[in-house]
Structures are given as structure tokens and as C-alpha cells.
N, C-alpha and C positions, 0 to 999 in steps of 0.2 A: 360170490363166485369170482375168482381171479382170472382175468383174461390173459391170453398169450398174444404175441405179436400178430400171429395169423388171424386172430379173432378181432383185431381192431377194425372198426368200420372203414377207416381210410385204406385198409389193405385191399378193398375191392377196387379202389382207384389205382393204387400204386404197386401192388404185389404181383399180379399175374404177368407172365412173360408172353404178352401178345401185343397186337397192334394198338389196342385201346390204351393199355397201361403205358406203352411206349409214348403215345401222344401226351398222356398226363405227365409223365416224368420229363419228357422233352420240354413241355411248357414251364414246368417248375425250374428246369435248368435255364430257360429263357429269362426267368425272373432273378437268376443269379444264385440259385441254390444247388448244391451238390446232393446226390442221393443220400449221402450220410447225414444231411441236415434233417430229412423228413422220413426216410425209409424205416419202417418198423417202430416209429415213435408215435405216441398219441398226438394227433393234430388238433390243436385247441383254437377254436374260433373265439376272438374277442369282439363281441358285438357292441360297438361303440356308438352311442347316440349323441355325439358331439356335433355342434355346428357353431358358426360365428354369430348366430342370433340367439343361441341358447345359453344365457348367463349362468344357469344352474349347473351346466356341464362344462364351463370354460376351462376347468383344470383337467379335463379328460385326456388331452394329448399327452400330458406328463404321466397320468395314471396308466395309460396304455403301456408306456415304457416300463412302469413298475410291474404290471402284470406279466409282460413278456420276460422280464428278469426272473420272476418266479417260475414261469413255465420252463424256461431253459434250465434253471437250476435243478428242476425235478426230472429233466430228461425228455420234455415234450417239445413240440414244434409249434410256436404261436403264430397265428395269422390274424391280422386286424380286419374286421368286416364292418365297414361303415353302415350304420342303420338309420332309419328314419328318425329325425330329431324333432320331436314335438314338445313345445313348452307352452304353458298357459299364458305367458305374457304376450308373445308375438304371433302365435298361431290363431288365426281367426277363421270362422266365428268362434271356434273353440277347439282345443286340442282333443276333446272327447270325440269329435267327428272322425278323428284319425287313430284312435287307440286300437281299433280293430284292424286298421291297415298295418300298423306296426306289428300286431300279433300275427297277421297273415304273412307279412314279410319275414318275420323271425322264423316261423315254422318252415316256410318254404326255402329260406336261405340255408337253414341247418340241413334240411332233407336233401337239397340238391347239391351240396358241396361235401368234400371228403373231411368232415369234422367228426372227431371222436368225442369231443366234449366242448362246452362253451362257457365262457365267462360273460355274463350279461351286465353291461354298464349302463345304469340309468339312475333316476332319482326324481326328476321333475314329474309332477303329478301322474300323467298317463303312461310314462315310460316304464314304470315298475310293473303295472298290471299288463301292459301290452307285451313287454318282453317275456314276462313269466308265463302268460297264457300261451304264447306261441311256442315257447320251449317245452311246456308241459305236453302240448300236442305232438311236438317233434320227438320227444321221448329219449333224447340222449342225456348223459350226465351234464348237469348244469349247476353253476353257482352264481349267486347274485351279488354284485358289487355296488352298494349304495353310494350315490354321489356325496352324501353328507350335507348337513346344514351349513349355511354361511355363518359368519360371525354376527353377533348381535349388533343392531344398529345403534347409532348415537347421534344426538344433536342437542347442543346447548345444555349439556350435562344430563340429558334425559335418555334413558334406554328405549330404543324403538324396536318394535316387532313388525316384520314385513307383513303386509296385508292388513293386519288388525289395526295398526296405527295409521295406515294409509286411509282406511275408512274413517277412523276417529277424527283425524286432523282435516280430512276433506269436509266433514260436517262443520268443523270450526271455520274453515275457509269460506264455506257457503254462508255461514252466519256472520261473516265479516270480522272475525276475531283474529285472523292471521294476515299479515302483510306479505308482499311479494318476497322480501328477503327471508322471512321466516319459512314461507312455503318452499322456496328453493333450497333452503338449508335442510329441511326435512327430506325433501326429494333426494338430495345427495347423500344424506346420512343414513337412510333407512336400509340400504343394501351396500355393504362395504367390502365384500369379498366374493370369490367364487362359492358356489354351493346353492342349495335349495333354501326355501323359506325357513327361517329359524324359529318360527312358531310351530305349534303342533298342527300344521295345516295338512293338506292332502299329501304333500311330498313326504314329510316325516311320518305321517300316518301309514302310508303305503310301504315305506322302507321298514318301519317297525313291524308291519304285518308280514313282510317277507322274512324278516328276522325270526318272528314268532312261528312262522311256518316251518322253520328249519332250513331255509334256502340260502342263508348268509352265514359267514363265520360269526360265532357268538358275539353279540353286541356291536356288530359292524355298523348297524344303522345309526348309532348314536355319535359316531366320531365326526367332528367338524371337518368340512371339506379341506381346509387349509392346515389342519393339524398334521404333524409329521407321522403320527400314528396312522393316518389315512394312507399314506404311502406304503407303510409297512403292511397294512391290511391288504392293500392291492397286490403286493408281491406274494403274500400268503395265499391269496385267492388263486394266483397262478400256480403255485406249488400244489395246492390241494386239489385243483381240478384234474391234474395229471394223475394223482393217486386215485381219484374217484373213477376215472376211466378204467384203470387196471382193476378196480374193485367192482366195476359194473353197477355203481350206485346211481340209479336213475330216479327221476322225479316221482314215478309211480310208487316207489318204495318209501318216499318221504311224505307225500301229500295224502295222508290218511284222514279219516274222520277226526281222530284226536288232534292232528296237526291243525286242521281247519278250526276246530273248537278253540284250541290254544290261541290262534290268531284273533278270533273274534273276542275272546276274553281280554287279551292284551289291548286290542283296539279300544274296548270300553274303558279299561283302566287308565289309558293314556289320555282320554279326552279327545278321541279321534274325530277326524273330519267326517261330515255326513257322506262324502263321496266314498268312504270305506264300504258302505252298504252295497253300492253298485259294483265296485271292483272285486270285493271279496266273494260275492255271489258268483260273479263271472269266473273268477279263478277256481272256486270250488267246483263249479259245474264242468269246467274243462278237465278237472281231475276225476270227474265221476263221483264227486261227493255231494250229496243233496244238502242244500242250505237255503233257507227261506227267510223272508222278513220277520216272520213270527219267531223263528229260532233266534235271530239277533235281538229282537225285543225281549225275549225271555232271559237271555244272558245279560242284557242291559239292566234289567230290573234287579239282578242279584250281584252285579259287579260294581263295587265302589270305584269312583274316579280318584286315583291317588297321585297322578302326575300334575303338579301345580305349575303347569306351563300354559302360556296364552295360546288360544283365546279362552278355553274353558277354565284354565287356572288364571291367577291374577297377577302374579309377580315375576315369573321367570320365563326364560327362553331355552332353546335346545342346547345352547352352549352350557348353560347352568345345569341342565339335565345330565349332560355328559359328565361334568365335574362331580355331580352328585352320585355317580355310579352307572348311569345310562340304563339301557333297556335290560341288561342282565340283572341289575340290581332291582329294577321294578318287578321283573318276572320272579326273582327270588322272593320278593315280598308276598307274591300271590301263588307261590309254587304249589300249595295244597289244592288250589283250584285247577291246576293244569295237568295235562297228561304228560308226565315227565318221562314216560317210556318212549315217546315219539322219537323216531330216528331223524337225524339231521345230516347236513352235508359233511359234517366232521366225521361221520361214521359212528358217532357216539349218540347217546340219547340226550334229549333236552335236559333231563335232570343232571346228567354228568356235566353238560356245558354250563350249568348254573352253579355248580359247586364253587364255593369261595367268593361268590359275588356279595358285595356289601353296599349299603346305602351310606353315603358320606354327608348327606344333608337331608334331614327328615322333614324340612319344610318344602323342599323341591319334590322329593319322592316320599310321600306321606305313608305312615303305617296304616294298616287297615282300621285301626281304632281312631284315626283322625283324618278321614278322607276329605278331599276338596268338595266332593258331592257324594251323597250316600248311594245313589244309583249310578249306573254307567252313563256315558256321555250322549247316548242316542236313545230315542224312543220312536216307536212305529205307531202311527195313527191309522184308524179305519173309520168309516162313516159314509154318509151318502155323497160326500164330496170326493172321497178317495176310497172306493170299495176295494181296490187292489193295493192300497197302502200309500202312506206318505211318511216322511221322516222329519224330526225336529231335534234340536240339540238343547235340551232343557237347561243344562248347566251354563250355557252361554247367553241366556236371555234373562230379562228381569222376571223374577218369580211372580209378579202380579199378572203376567200374561198366561200363567199355567191354567187358569180358567178365565175365559174371556168371551163376551158376547158383544158384537158390534156390527154396524152396517158395512157392507162390502163397497169398495170403490174399485171398479173393475177396469182393467186396461187390456186391449187385445194385442199390443205390440210394445216393444221397448221404447221406440221414438215417441209414441203416444203417451206412455207413462212418464218419460223424462220431461216432456214439454209441460205436462200437468204439475209435476212435483216442483218444478222450478218457478211456477206461477205463485207469487206471494199472496194472491187473492183467491187461491183454491179453497173451495168450501170443504174443509176437512177438519176433523177433531182427533184428539189422541185415541178415541175409542173406535175410530174407523179401522177397517181391515183392508189393507192394500192388497190387490190381487193382480198378478200378471199371468196371462195365459198365452198359449201358442209358443211355448219356450221349452218344450220337451224334446225327446229324441228325434221325432219327426218334425215338430213345429218350429224348433229353434232356428235353423236345423242343427242337429248334433248335440242337443242337451247342453246349452251354454251355461256359464256361471252368472246368471242374471238374477238369481233368487234372493240376494240381499238387496231388496229394493231400497233406494235412498229415502230417507225421511223427508217429507215435503218441507220446502223452505219455510212455509208459513208456520210450521211447528218447530223447526230448528231454531228460529229466531225467538221462540217463546221458551226455549230451554229443553224441549223434548228430544230424546236421543234414541228412543226405541218405540216400536208399535208392532202389532201383529201384522205379518205379511205372509201371503200364500202364493205359491207358484208351482208350475210343473217343471220349472228349471232346476238346475243344481245351484250350489253356492260354493264359493271358494272356501277351502278348509281353514283359511286364515280369518274368515269372517265371524261375525257374532250377531246376536240379536234374536228376537222372537220371530223366526222365519220357519215356516212350514214348506218343505221342499219335496220334489220327486212325486208330486201328486199323480197317481196312476188309477186308471188309464189317463193319458194326457189329453188335453182339450182338443188337440189337432185331429185326433182320431174319434172324437165324439164322446170323450169321457165327461163325467158330470160337471167338471169345472167349466166346460163349454156352455153349460146351461145357466150358470150363475149370472145374476144381473146386479148392477149397481143399486144399492139400497136393500138388497136381501140381507137378512140377519144371519151372521155366521157365528157358530159356537165352537170354541176349542175347549175340550175337557181333558187335560193331560193325564190326570190321575186315572181316568177310565179309558185313555187312549182313543178318544173320539174327536172327529172333525166333521161337522155337519153344517149344511145350510138349512135354515128353518123354513123350508118351503114344502108344501104338501105334495104328495106323490102324483096327484091328478095334474097339478100345475106343471110339475117336472116332466110328466109324460107328454103334455101339450108342447112344451118347449123342445123336447127331443124330436117330436114329429116335425117341427118347423125348422130344425137345424139342418143346414146344408154343409157338406164337407168342403173345406178349402181346397184350392188348387195345389197339386203336388209341388214341393219345393224344387225338385230336380227333374230334368228331362233326359239326362244322359250321364255317363261317367261314374265316378266314385259315389257321388251323392245319390245317384239313381240306385246303385247297388245297395248302398247303406239303407236307403228308404225302404227297399223291398224286403230286407232281411234282418234289420235290427229289432231286437226284442225290447219290451218296455222296461221302465226303471226297476220294477220289482223283480225282474228276471235277469238283471245284470247288464242289459244293453249289449250283449254279445250278439253275433250273427247266429241265426237259428241253425245254419248248416255247419257251424264250427263247434257246437257243443258235443260233448262226448256221446250223447244218446242219439245223435243224428245218423251216425254210421261209422264204419271203421276208418282209421287213418289210412292215408295213401300207401304207407309202407316205403320200403327202400326203392330208389329209382333204378330203372334199367340202365346198364352200362354196356354199350356196344360200340 
């Protein structure tokens, strides 16, 4: 459906000849604009998650200029709308506490302003799902502009991957194998440019998911942040969003069951972050598309991991992935498994967007006959420790832990755990199962990335670098190891993890997707009866609202009142 000028959403603010529109136009003139600048043109909001503390988005001030150039070229009127900037590095206790705040801000900012379409600028972990979730609920034409990965790290002739190598070398530091000069050299060399983590962590996972959903220009998620192609892509986003407004191409036409399935398959094939589970479920439910943990596990069992990119891959980083052909090339490899009829922001089908894509390095983007890992990157576990599910990344841990039994070593808080693991006299063996609880959505608070529990120093010094670890927390997508995460229900609300005791035997059976504590039902019932709920984390403010309405990990951690099945959206605002 092609729109006319009178059908633009912004026409409600600017078109009528009455006192209300007089005020709107008068204030626009106060800003230095003539009516010819905005009248009868699509008003394009550029939602920019830049801040001086967000290194992932430090190039966004220039990219805003690129987007504006494209909007103006296409006959639109661009307006920059600063948005909440959350990053996983400096936002504490975790940016996950504020993902839903960004989603709410995005939805309400779009609804309450004269915006005909929006370009969403994000990339760091929670900004992609936060922006996308809010824009889905707002319902105006939108296009996502991924920040892009940073350049690969380098120190002393070694290629460094953000996050993954930080954990790796921190263990060596704790073992006494790195001096101050070496440690400082790694610290300065691991992040060398603007952009998101250059491993297949949560940032690259989520931008790839947005790409596979059809919400970005084809392959936009793969372009490094500082590549000149990123500037050209930004300008193209500006031009395309204007066309989308005239075409009436809204998210509801793009985010179908097929698009969500495409995103899930691509996530598995790329070696995605475990955080993909939480965010993709939340995005799908905002769009009214049912998606469960079991759906994701089923796709994981049949989707080979073909992106040889750290941490699930062994040798390469996102820059190499881009040179090898990027996401378009990977999707072309698995196109028979995808719904190629799915509509995208280009106005064309996914299949049309993939035409001509090529793989230029088959060690980086593997053929299906030579995958990095035969199954997808994630597996969902069930059992008496996690009746509502837990997730693990099998390809990123030592295969010897795929079946494991060992005694639990349980910690109720991160400070308690950290003090113990730094004690070289800790009574611990490689067979022990480290457990951290009270770190879920309510317990953390906010579901922090504490799930990659450090290996005890006593074992580090003996050469051990992995062991089975279990938590109701999340884990950075750049992390690796035998870590079971997102245990649901979380311990803070009385989930079975709250009943586990140090010394109890825990069994992980990955092949059968089981995680159990070998404790009889009668004993567990007695423990449950004796359990007392902890004090709430918040008494007021955002934390209080978050605690009252956030769903558990298996349901996407969205607010219950924001999901599509809660009620109708507010609709257009009154203008008087």
C-alpha cells in the first residue's frame, strides 16, 4: 500500500490548519526549520544509543550524519532522538536490568512524537533487543542499523578476541604466568577500535539475529564498525527507511513465524551466545509469534555450527567472518533450511537478498559437510534442578563434561564465591560442580553475567582450565566453558536450585538433555518446606517495577504487561 502525504503519521502534528498544528509548526521554526523542510515529508527518527561511556557505539555521532545524508537524499526529514545507552562493560549490576527500560522508552518515544519511521542504532548486547522490542510494539516502519564489530585485537604478535581472551589470560594471570607488563599489553591490545566485541558474543549474535529476521539491510550485521562500508550502509539505511514509510512496510509484515525460525536457525549456525535464547524469545513474543525453549533445542539438534568464529569456533574473529563473505554467505550455505519467502526491510524476500552471496574462505564459513560442530551451538536441559529449563553451549566446553557426575560446591552470592575460589587451600577437585545461585532476574538483581564462574586458584595452578559450573545467572556471549546457565525457576523465587546443598551429587547428561541433583523427592520436599524467601532487592523505583513484572529466563525476561497477549497497544496519542 503506497501512502500519500496526507496519510503520513506526522501529518496529524503538522498538516491541520488549527491552533494545535500552529504550535507544532511554530516550535519547529523555533528550531530553525522552514515548513519546506518537514511539511509533507516522512519524518524519520534516528534513535541513537550513543554515550561517552559506551565504547561499542563511539562512532555513532558520525553514523548519525551518514543516516541523515541518506534520509535527505530520499526526500525525508531526519531528526536525531538520543536514547538510553546501556553497555555490558560499564552498566552495573548488568545492562539486562535496563533492556526493558530501553524497550519501553523506544515504544513511547516513537508513539509520542511525529515520527513516520525510525532508524534504530544499536549493537552492544541489550541495545539490539531493547530497540527492536520497543519498535515492534510501536508498529511504525523501522530499520535496524548494527554498530558493527571492532577490529580484531593484537598483542605481541597474537590475535586477541574480546572477552574470550580476557578470561583466558586472566586465568594465566591468576596462575602467576603473566607479569604486569604483559597484562597491561593485553589490556591495551584487546580492544583497538570503535565497535562491539569481535567474537561471536552477544552483540554479534543479536545483530545477526536482527539481520536474519529481515530487519537490517542484507549482511549489515557483518560490516566492521570502522570499515568505510559501514558508512555507506548507514546512508543506505536513511534512504531505505523513507521508501519504507511510503510503502507502509511495518514490522508486523516482516516478523512472521518464518522470520523467527530463520533467526533461530542462523543463531545456531553461527555459534550464538546463550543470551540469544532470552532475547529471541522476548522479541518473538512481542511480535505475537510463539517461541519456546523446546523449539530452540529442537532446531539446535539439527543445525550444524558452521561459523568458525570464537568462542565456539577456534581460529577466527568477526573481521575474518566479514572477509569470508559475512552473514549473507553463511545464510546462503544453509538456504535450503530457511524460509526464503520471508519479507525483509528491503521489500524483497530473504531469498532474493541472498542471491549472489559467496563464501570466500571455507575454513571460516564451513560447508555443511565440514561443520565446526555437528549440532547447533545451544542445548536446553531439563531435570529436577531446572524443571523450566537451563541452557548450555556444548561446542564451547570440553567434551568430557558432556556427561558428568560430581559433588556440588554451592555459593549463595558472588562475593562468597569469589573469596572461596581465590583461596589456594580450598577443598576442591576437578570433579566438583561449582554452583552460584541468587543471580537470576530477581536474585541478581537483573540477571547479571556471572555464570562463567572462575576456576578455583587451587585448580588453576595445577593446570585445570575448565570444570562444570551451574548458575541461574547469564554468561557473557564471549565466554566459554562447561557452564550451565539460566536455571529456571531461579533460586531467589524458590526454584529447585535453592534446595541444593554442598556435597549433593549433580549429574549432567547432555545427550539426554538432563540436569539433576541425585537427591530423593522426600528429602527435597523437606528442604522446600524449610526454605524461607529472601528479602526483596528493591523497595521503590525502577528496580521495584522490574521485580514485580519481569518474567523468568525461559519466558524471555520481558515485562508481563508488555507482551502482545497482555492487551492492545495504546494506539495513537490524542493531539489537542
